[in-house]
CHARMM-style PDB file with segment names, atoms N, HN, CA, C and O in Angstrom:
ATOM      1  N   MET     1       1.014  -1.168   0.164  1.00  0.00      PROA
ATOM      2  CA  MET     1      -0.057  -0.012   0.032  1.00  0.00      PROA
ATOM      3  C   MET     1       0.915   1.070  -0.092  1.00  0.00      PROA
ATOM      4  O   MET     1       1.998   0.915   0.473  1.00  0.00      PROA
ATOM      5  N   LYS     2       0.708   2.074  -0.703  1.00  0.00      PROA
ATOM      6  HN  LYS     2      -0.172   2.200  -1.162  1.00  0.00      PROA
ATOM      7  CA  LYS     2       1.294   3.300  -1.017  1.00  0.00      PROA
ATOM      8  C   LYS     2       1.152   4.477   0.142  1.00  0.00      PROA
ATOM      9  O   LYS     2       0.022   4.608   0.614  1.00  0.00      PROA
ATOM     10  N   LYS     3       1.959   5.145   0.525  1.00  0.00      PROA
ATOM     11  HN  LYS     3       2.876   5.038   0.142  1.00  0.00      PROA
ATOM     12  CA  LYS     3       1.800   6.181   1.572  1.00  0.00      PROA
ATOM     13  C   LYS     3       0.970   7.389   0.728  1.00  0.00      PROA
ATOM     14  O   LYS     3       1.087   7.628  -0.474  1.00  0.00      PROA
ATOM     15  N   ASN     4       0.256   7.957   1.521  1.00  0.00      PROA
ATOM     16  HN  ASN     4       0.161   7.764   2.498  1.00  0.00      PROA
ATOM     17  CA  ASN     4      -0.275   9.373   0.818  1.00  0.00      PROA
ATOM     18  C   ASN     4       0.412  10.641   1.435  1.00  0.00      PROA
ATOM     19  O   ASN     4       0.312  10.886   2.637  1.00  0.00      PROA
ATOM     20  N   PRO     5       1.015  11.328   0.689  1.00  0.00      PROA
ATOM     21  CA  PRO     5       1.965  12.392   1.166  1.00  0.00      PROA
ATOM     22  C   PRO     5       1.006  13.560   1.822  1.00  0.00      PROA
ATOM     23  O   PRO     5       1.325  14.257   2.785  1.00  0.00      PROA
ATOM     24  N   PHE     6      -0.208  13.625   1.116  1.00  0.00      PROA
ATOM     25  HN  PHE     6      -0.467  13.059   0.333  1.00  0.00      PROA
ATOM     26  CA  PHE     6      -0.897  14.882   1.466  1.00  0.00      PROA
ATOM     27  C   PHE     6      -1.699  14.431   3.108  1.00  0.00      PROA
ATOM     28  O   PHE     6      -1.806  15.203   4.061  1.00  0.00      PROA
ATOM     29  N   LEU     7      -2.087  13.273   3.070  1.00  0.00      PROA
ATOM     30  HN  LEU     7      -2.001  12.646   2.296  1.00  0.00      PROA
ATOM     31  CA  LEU     7      -2.638  12.726   4.378  1.00  0.00      PROA
ATOM     32  C   LEU     7      -1.335  12.857   5.670  1.00  0.00      PROA
ATOM     33  O   LEU     7      -1.541  13.221   6.828  1.00  0.00      PROA
ATOM     34  N   SER     8      -0.289  12.540   5.208  1.00  0.00      PROA
ATOM     35  HN  SER     8      -0.121  12.245   4.267  1.00  0.00      PROA
ATOM     36  CA  SER     8       0.752  12.499   5.993  1.00  0.00      PROA
ATOM     37  C   SER     8       1.218  14.130   6.531  1.00  0.00      PROA
ATOM     38  O   SER     8       1.617  14.429   7.656  1.00  0.00      PROA
ATOM     39  N   MET     9       1.032  15.012   5.392  1.00  0.00      PROA
ATOM     40  HN  MET     9       0.708  14.769   4.478  1.00  0.00      PROA
ATOM     41  CA  MET     9       1.307  16.467   5.895  1.00  0.00      PROA
ATOM     42  C   MET     9       0.257  17.155   6.788  1.00  0.00      PROA
ATOM     43  O   MET     9       0.407  18.024   7.647  1.00  0.00      PROA
ATOM     44  N   TRP    10      -0.887  16.502   6.331  1.00  0.00      PROA
ATOM     45  HN  TRP    10      -1.008  15.796   5.633  1.00  0.00      PROA
ATOM     46  CA  TRP    10      -2.265  16.981   7.217  1.00  0.00      PROA
ATOM     47  C   TRP    10      -2.118  16.420   8.622  1.00  0.00      PROA
ATOM     48  O   TRP    10      -2.253  17.121   9.625  1.00  0.00      PROA
ATOM     49  N   LEU    11      -1.873  15.299   8.643  1.00  0.00      PROA
ATOM     50  HN  LEU    11      -1.763  14.730   7.828  1.00  0.00      PROA
ATOM     51  CA  LEU    11      -1.908  14.694  10.083  1.00  0.00      PROA
ATOM     52  C   LEU    11      -0.592  15.379  10.900  1.00  0.00      PROA
ATOM     53  O   LEU    11      -0.674  15.538  12.118  1.00  0.00      PROA
ATOM     54  N   SER    12       0.479  15.726  10.247  1.00  0.00      PROA
ATOM     55  HN  SER    12       0.546  15.597   9.258  1.00  0.00      PROA
ATOM     56  CA  SER    12       1.682  16.197  10.807  1.00  0.00      PROA
ATOM     57  C   SER    12       1.196  17.696  11.379  1.00  0.00      PROA
ATOM     58  O   SER    12       1.343  18.109  12.529  1.00  0.00      PROA
ATOM     59  N   GLY    13       0.669  18.289  10.420  1.00  0.00      PROA
ATOM     60  HN  GLY    13       0.550  17.954   9.485  1.00  0.00      PROA
ATOM     61  CA  GLY    13      -0.011  19.823  11.134  1.00  0.00      PROA
ATOM     62  C   GLY    13      -0.937  19.700  11.884  1.00  0.00      PROA
ATOM     63  O   GLY    13      -1.035  20.595  12.723  1.00  0.00      PROA
ATOM     64  N   ALA    14      -1.678  18.910  11.906  1.00  0.00      PROA
ATOM     65  HN  ALA    14      -1.598  18.183  11.224  1.00  0.00      PROA
ATOM     66  CA  ALA    14      -2.788  18.586  13.097  1.00  0.00      PROA
ATOM     67  C   ALA    14      -2.217  18.143  14.369  1.00  0.00      PROA
ATOM     68  O   ALA    14      -2.727  18.495  15.433  1.00  0.00      PROA
ATOM     69  N   ASN    15      -1.048  17.291  14.307  1.00  0.00      PROA
ATOM     70  HN  ASN    15      -0.634  17.005  13.443  1.00  0.00      PROA
ATOM     71  CA  ASN    15      -0.146  16.915  15.565  1.00  0.00      PROA
ATOM     72  C   ASN    15       0.431  18.109  16.034  1.00  0.00      PROA
ATOM     73  O   ASN    15       0.291  18.338  17.236  1.00  0.00      PROA
ATOM     74  N   ALA    16       1.036  18.901  15.363  1.00  0.00      PROA
ATOM     75  HN  ALA    16       1.150  18.715  14.387  1.00  0.00      PROA
ATOM     76  CA  ALA    16       1.525  20.023  15.682  1.00  0.00      PROA
ATOM     77  C   ALA    16       0.409  21.278  16.489  1.00  0.00      PROA
ATOM     78  O   ALA    16       0.678  21.914  17.508  1.00  0.00      PROA
ATOM     79  N   VAL    17      -0.626  21.345  15.820  1.00  0.00      PROA
ATOM     80  HN  VAL    17      -0.844  20.828  14.992  1.00  0.00      PROA
ATOM     81  CA  VAL    17      -1.584  22.219  16.465  1.00  0.00      PROA
ATOM     82  C   VAL    17      -2.028  21.582  17.695  1.00  0.00      PROA
ATOM     83  O   VAL    17      -2.123  22.285  18.701  1.00  0.00      PROA
ATOM     84  N   VAL    18      -2.312  20.344  17.750  1.00  0.00      PROA
ATOM     85  HN  VAL    18      -2.235  19.772  16.933  1.00  0.00      PROA
ATOM     86  CA  VAL    18      -2.783  19.773  19.092  1.00  0.00      PROA
ATOM     87  C   VAL    18      -1.586  19.681  20.397  1.00  0.00      PROA
ATOM     88  O   VAL    18      -1.913  19.774  21.581  1.00  0.00      PROA
ATOM     89  N   GLY    19      -0.363  19.510  19.996  1.00  0.00      PROA
ATOM     90  HN  GLY    19      -0.097  19.434  19.035  1.00  0.00      PROA
ATOM     91  CA  GLY    19       0.655  19.532  20.713  1.00  0.00      PROA
ATOM     92  C   GLY    19       0.689  20.977  21.360  1.00  0.00      PROA
ATOM     93  O   GLY    19       0.728  21.154  22.577  1.00  0.00      PROA
ATOM     94  N   SER    20       0.673  21.922  20.486  1.00  0.00      PROA
ATOM     95  HN  SER    20       0.641  21.779  19.497  1.00  0.00      PROA
ATOM     96  CA  SER    20       0.812  23.574  21.045  1.00  0.00      PROA
ATOM     97  C   SER    20      -0.379  23.748  21.863  1.00  0.00      PROA
ATOM     98  O   SER    20      -0.265  24.428  22.883  1.00  0.00      PROA
ATOM     99  N   THR    21      -1.309  23.325  21.618  1.00  0.00      PROA
ATOM    100  HN  THR    21      -1.401  22.773  20.789  1.00  0.00      PROA
ATOM    101  CA  THR    21      -2.659  23.692  22.202  1.00  0.00      PROA
ATOM    102  C   THR    21      -2.637  22.849  23.800  1.00  0.00      PROA
ATOM    103  O   THR    21      -3.062  23.271  24.876  1.00  0.00      PROA
ATOM    104  N   ARG    22      -2.026  21.623  23.507  1.00  0.00      PROA
ATOM    105  HN  ARG    22      -1.680  21.281  22.634  1.00  0.00      PROA
ATOM    106  CA  ARG    22      -2.050  20.927  24.897  1.00  0.00      PROA
ATOM    107  C   ARG    22      -0.960  21.550  25.781  1.00  0.00      PROA
ATOM    108  O   ARG    22      -1.112  21.598  27.002  1.00  0.00      PROA
ATOM    109  N   GLY    23       0.117  22.019  25.186  1.00  0.00      PROA
ATOM    110  HN  GLY    23       0.241  21.980  24.194  1.00  0.00      PROA
ATOM    111  CA  GLY    23       1.163  22.608  25.985  1.00  0.00      PROA
ATOM    112  C   GLY    23       0.714  24.030  26.546  1.00  0.00      PROA
ATOM    113  O   GLY    23       1.189  24.455  27.600  1.00  0.00      PROA
ATOM    114  N   ARG    24      -0.171  24.713  25.842  1.00  0.00      PROA
ATOM    115  HN  ARG    24      -0.556  24.369  24.986  1.00  0.00      PROA
ATOM    116  CA  ARG    24      -0.485  25.985  26.595  1.00  0.00      PROA
ATOM    117  C   ARG    24      -1.552  25.827  27.639  1.00  0.00      PROA
ATOM    118  O   ARG    24      -1.586  26.554  28.632  1.00  0.00      PROA
ATOM    119  N   ALA    25      -2.463  24.829  27.397  1.00  0.00      PROA
ATOM    120  HN  ALA    25      -2.435  24.239  26.590  1.00  0.00      PROA
ATOM    121  CA  ALA    25      -3.487  24.384  28.355  1.00  0.00      PROA
ATOM    122  C   ALA    25      -2.780  23.784  29.688  1.00  0.00      PROA
ATOM    123  O   ALA    25      -3.208  24.048  30.812  1.00  0.00      PROA
ATOM    124  N   THR    26      -1.734  23.009  29.469  1.00  0.00      PROA
ATOM    125  HN  THR    26      -1.386  22.795  28.556  1.00  0.00      PROA
ATOM    126  CA  THR    26      -0.942  22.396  30.744  1.00  0.00      PROA
ATOM    127  C   THR    26      -0.389  23.611  31.306  1.00  0.00      PROA
ATOM    128  O   THR    26      -0.419  23.629  32.536  1.00  0.00      PROA
ATOM    129  N   ALA    27       0.126  24.666  30.725  1.00  0.00      PROA
ATOM    130  HN  ALA    27       0.151  24.652  29.726  1.00  0.00      PROA
ATOM    131  CA  ALA    27       1.049  25.824  31.415  1.00  0.00      PROA
ATOM    132  C   ALA    27       0.047  26.648  32.169  1.00  0.00      PROA
ATOM    133  O   ALA    27       0.324  27.039  33.303  1.00  0.00      PROA
ATOM    134  N   GLN    28      -1.323  26.989  31.496  1.00  0.00      PROA
ATOM    135  HN  GLN    28      -1.548  26.671  30.575  1.00  0.00      PROA
ATOM    136  CA  GLN    28      -2.342  27.517  32.121  1.00  0.00      PROA
ATOM    137  C   GLN    28      -2.676  26.989  33.446  1.00  0.00      PROA
ATOM    138  O   GLN    28      -2.750  27.660  34.475  1.00  0.00      PROA
ATOM    139  N   ALA    29      -2.882  25.648  33.325  1.00  0.00      PROA
ATOM    140  HN  ALA    29      -2.822  25.103  32.489  1.00  0.00      PROA
ATOM    141  CA  ALA    29      -3.461  25.030  34.453  1.00  0.00      PROA
ATOM    142  C   ALA    29      -2.572  24.862  35.649  1.00  0.00      PROA
ATOM    143  O   ALA    29      -3.037  24.750  36.783  1.00  0.00      PROA
ATOM    144  N   LYS    30      -1.226  24.845  35.371  1.00  0.00      PROA
ATOM    145  HN  LYS    30      -0.848  24.937  34.449  1.00  0.00      PROA
ATOM    146  CA  LYS    30      -0.179  24.873  36.414  1.00  0.00      PROA
ATOM    147  C   LYS    30      -0.212  26.391  36.962  1.00  0.00      PROA
ATOM    148  O   LYS    30      -0.062  26.525  38.176  1.00  0.00      PROA
ATOM    149  N   ARG    31      -0.359  27.314  36.331  1.00  0.00      PROA
ATOM    150  HN  ARG    31      -0.482  27.205  35.344  1.00  0.00      PROA
ATOM    151  CA  ARG    31      -0.469  28.703  36.833  1.00  0.00      PROA
ATOM    152  C   ARG    31      -1.642  29.006  37.599  1.00  0.00      PROA
ATOM    153  O   ARG    31      -1.577  29.810  38.529  1.00  0.00      PROA
ATOM    154  N   GLN    32      -2.804  28.379  37.258  1.00  0.00      PROA
ATOM    155  HN  GLN    32      -2.857  27.726  36.502  1.00  0.00      PROA
ATOM    156  CA  GLN    32      -3.911  28.534  38.224  1.00  0.00      PROA
ATOM    157  C   GLN    32      -3.800  27.674  39.415  1.00  0.00      PROA
ATOM    158  O   GLN    32      -4.344  28.041  40.456  1.00  0.00      PROA
ATOM    159  N   VAL    33      -3.079  26.447  39.357  1.00  0.00      PROA
ATOM    160  HN  VAL    33      -2.637  26.148  38.511  1.00  0.00      PROA
ATOM    161  CA  VAL    33      -2.941  25.811  40.509  1.00  0.00      PROA
ATOM    162  C   VAL    33      -2.090  26.350  41.604  1.00  0.00      PROA
ATOM    163  O   VAL    33      -2.290  26.271  42.816  1.00  0.00      PROA
ATOM    164  N   SER    34      -0.923  27.016  40.845  1.00  0.00      PROA
ATOM    165  HN  SER    34      -0.761  27.079  39.861  1.00  0.00      PROA
ATOM    166  CA  SER    34       0.116  27.826  41.824  1.00  0.00      PROA
ATOM    167  C   SER    34      -0.709  29.097  42.217  1.00  0.00      PROA
ATOM    168  O   SER    34      -0.578  29.425  43.396  1.00  0.00      PROA
ATOM    169  N   ASN    35      -1.439  29.786  41.538  1.00  0.00      PROA
ATOM    170  HN  ASN    35      -1.545  29.520  40.580  1.00  0.00      PROA
ATOM    171  CA  ASN    35      -2.065  30.926  42.213  1.00  0.00      PROA
ATOM    172  C   ASN    35      -3.198  30.415  43.367  1.00  0.00      PROA
ATOM    173  O   ASN    35      -3.470  31.086  44.362  1.00  0.00      PROA
ATOM    174  N   PHE    36      -3.688  29.359  43.111  1.00  0.00      PROA
ATOM    175  HN  PHE    36      -3.466  28.814  42.303  1.00  0.00      PROA
ATOM    176  CA  PHE    36      -4.645  28.941  43.947  1.00  0.00      PROA
ATOM    177  C   PHE    36      -4.059  28.689  45.333  1.00  0.00      PROA
ATOM    178  O   PHE    36      -4.653  29.138  46.313  1.00  0.00      PROA
ATOM    179  N   TRP    37      -2.617  27.806  45.510  1.00  0.00      PROA
ATOM    180  HN  TRP    37      -2.134  27.441  44.714  1.00  0.00      PROA
ATOM    181  CA  TRP    37      -2.192  27.645  46.814  1.00  0.00      PROA
ATOM    182  C   TRP    37      -1.609  28.778  47.222  1.00  0.00      PROA
ATOM    183  O   TRP    37      -1.635  28.954  48.440  1.00  0.00      PROA
ATOM    184  N   SER    38      -1.016  29.718  46.475  1.00  0.00      PROA
ATOM    185  HN  SER    38      -0.994  29.575  45.486  1.00  0.00      PROA
ATOM    186  CA  SER    38      -0.453  30.957  46.994  1.00  0.00      PROA
ATOM    187  C   SER    38      -1.364  31.632  47.806  1.00  0.00      PROA
ATOM    188  O   SER    38      -1.105  32.024  48.944  1.00  0.00      PROA
ATOM    189  N   ALA    39      -2.687  31.804  47.090  1.00  0.00      PROA
ATOM    190  HN  ALA    39      -2.897  31.486  46.166  1.00  0.00      PROA
ATOM    191  CA  ALA    39      -3.463  32.466  47.819  1.00  0.00      PROA
ATOM    192  C   ALA    39      -4.119  31.599  49.157  1.00  0.00      PROA
ATOM    193  O   ALA    39      -4.339  32.116  50.252  1.00  0.00      PROA
ATOM    194  N   ALA    40      -4.318  30.491  48.889  1.00  0.00      PROA
ATOM    195  HN  ALA    40      -4.140  30.071  47.999  1.00  0.00      PROA
ATOM    196  CA  ALA    40      -4.813  29.583  50.316  1.00  0.00      PROA
ATOM    197  C   ALA    40      -3.810  29.569  51.362  1.00  0.00      PROA
ATOM    198  O   ALA    40      -4.146  29.512  52.544  1.00  0.00      PROA
ATOM    199  N   LEU    41      -2.423  29.626  50.945  1.00  0.00      PROA
ATOM    200  HN  LEU    41      -2.149  29.672  49.984  1.00  0.00      PROA
ATOM    201  CA  LEU    41      -1.454  29.460  52.270  1.00  0.00      PROA
ATOM    202  C   LEU    41      -1.087  30.753  52.693  1.00  0.00      PROA
ATOM    203  O   LEU    41      -0.759  30.895  53.871  1.00  0.00      PROA
ATOM    204  N   ALA    42      -1.086  31.802  51.865  1.00  0.00      PROA
ATOM    205  HN  ALA    42      -1.352  31.687  50.908  1.00  0.00      PROA
ATOM    206  CA  ALA    42      -0.858  33.237  52.382  1.00  0.00      PROA
ATOM    207  C   ALA    42      -1.987  34.358  51.926  1.00  0.00      PROA
ATOM    208  O   ALA    42      -1.953  35.135  50.972  1.00  0.00      PROA
ATOM    209  N   PRO    43      -2.920  34.184  52.862  1.00  0.00      PROA
ATOM    210  CA  PRO    43      -4.117  35.001  52.547  1.00  0.00      PROA
ATOM    211  C   PRO    43      -3.632  36.465  52.492  1.00  0.00      PROA
ATOM    212  O   PRO    43      -2.729  36.869  53.224  1.00  0.00      PROA
ATOM    213  N   SER    44      -4.297  37.275  51.554  1.00  0.00      PROA
ATOM    214  HN  SER    44      -5.031  36.946  50.959  1.00  0.00      PROA
ATOM    215  CA  SER    44      -3.931  38.721  51.683  1.00  0.00      PROA
ATOM    216  C   SER    44      -4.433  39.424  52.821  1.00  0.00      PROA
ATOM    217  O   SER    44      -5.281  39.014  53.613  1.00  0.00      PROA
ATOM    218  N   LYS    45      -3.799  40.587  52.832  1.00  0.00      PROA
ATOM    219  HN  LYS    45      -3.110  40.920  52.188  1.00  0.00      PROA
ATOM    220  CA  LYS    45      -4.170  41.480  54.246  1.00  0.00      PROA
ATOM    221  C   LYS    45      -5.427  41.868  54.070  1.00  0.00      PROA
ATOM    222  O   LYS    45      -5.901  42.034  52.946  1.00  0.00      PROA
ATOM    223  N   PRO    46      -6.206  42.080  55.362  1.00  0.00      PROA
ATOM    224  CA  PRO    46      -7.543  42.699  55.161  1.00  0.00      PROA
ATOM    225  C   PRO    46      -7.458  44.136  54.593  1.00  0.00      PROA
ATOM    226  O   PRO    46      -6.584  44.965  54.845  1.00  0.00      PROA
ATOM    227  N   LYS    47      -8.347  44.251  53.916  1.00  0.00      PROA
ATOM    228  HN  LYS    47      -9.057  43.577  53.711  1.00  0.00      PROA
ATOM    229  CA  LYS    47      -8.760  45.686  53.278  1.00  0.00      PROA
ATOM    230  C   LYS    47      -8.927  46.743  54.338  1.00  0.00      PROA
ATOM    231  O   LYS    47      -9.498  46.500  55.401  1.00  0.00      PROA
ATOM    232  N   LYS    48      -8.412  47.941  54.028  1.00  0.00      PROA
ATOM    233  HN  LYS    48      -7.948  48.138  53.164  1.00  0.00      PROA
ATOM    234  CA  LYS    48      -8.739  48.969  55.037  1.00  0.00      PROA
ATOM    235  C   LYS    48     -10.115  49.583  54.596  1.00  0.00      PROA
ATOM    236  O   LYS    48     -10.385  49.773  53.410  1.00  0.00      PROA
ATOM    237  N   ARG    49     -10.864  49.845  55.504  1.00  0.00      PROA
ATOM    238  HN  ARG    49     -10.645  49.690  56.467  1.00  0.00      PROA
ATOM    239  CA  ARG    49     -12.131  50.413  55.437  1.00  0.00      PROA
ATOM    240  C   ARG    49     -12.238  51.956  55.393  1.00  0.00      PROA
ATOM    241  O   ARG    49     -11.740  52.496  56.380  1.00  0.00      PROA
ATOM    242  N   ARG    50     -12.818  52.852  54.400  1.00  0.00      PROA
ATOM    243  HN  ARG    50     -13.222  52.414  53.598  1.00  0.00      PROA
ATOM    244  CA  ARG    50     -12.786  54.104  54.646  1.00  0.00      PROA
ATOM    245  C   ARG    50     -13.896  54.617  55.810  1.00  0.00      PROA
ATOM    246  O   ARG    50     -14.934  53.981  55.999  1.00  0.00      PROA
ATOM    247  N   ALA    51     -13.610  55.667  56.462  1.00  0.00      PROA
ATOM    248  HN  ALA    51     -12.768  56.183  56.309  1.00  0.00      PROA
ATOM    249  CA  ALA    51     -14.377  56.222  57.468  1.00  0.00      PROA
ATOM    250  C   ALA    51     -15.591  56.877  56.801  1.00  0.00      PROA
ATOM    251  O   ALA    51     -15.433  57.646  55.853  1.00  0.00      PROA
ATOM    252  N   ARG    52     -16.795  56.577  57.286  1.00  0.00      PROA
ATOM    253  HN  ARG    52     -16.923  55.952  58.056  1.00  0.00      PROA
ATOM    254  CA  ARG    52     -18.103  57.099  56.732  1.00  0.00      PROA
ATOM    255  C   ARG    52     -18.070  58.383  57.541  1.00  0.00      PROA
ATOM    256  O   ARG    52     -17.747  58.440  58.728  1.00  0.00      PROA
ATOM    257  N   ARG    53     -18.470  59.503  56.714  1.00  0.00      PROA
ATOM    258  HN  ARG    53     -18.733  59.457  55.750  1.00  0.00      PROA
ATOM    259  CA  ARG    53     -19.053  60.854  57.187  1.00  0.00      PROA
ATOM    260  C   ARG    53     -20.355  60.995  57.421  1.00  0.00      PROA
ATOM    261  OT1 ARG    53     -20.800  62.079  57.797  1.00  0.00      PROA
TER     262      ARG     53
END
């Protein structure tokens, strides 16, 4: 059976797109987890209230 060069190119391109998307999604998920734990372990300072007149 002969290889189809167009199918090979299409699959190669699709694989590159999927790999790039997966990498970006993984990086974003890691950032969100890091932000979550940073906020959970070191809560922010209480906000100052303005005096009412």
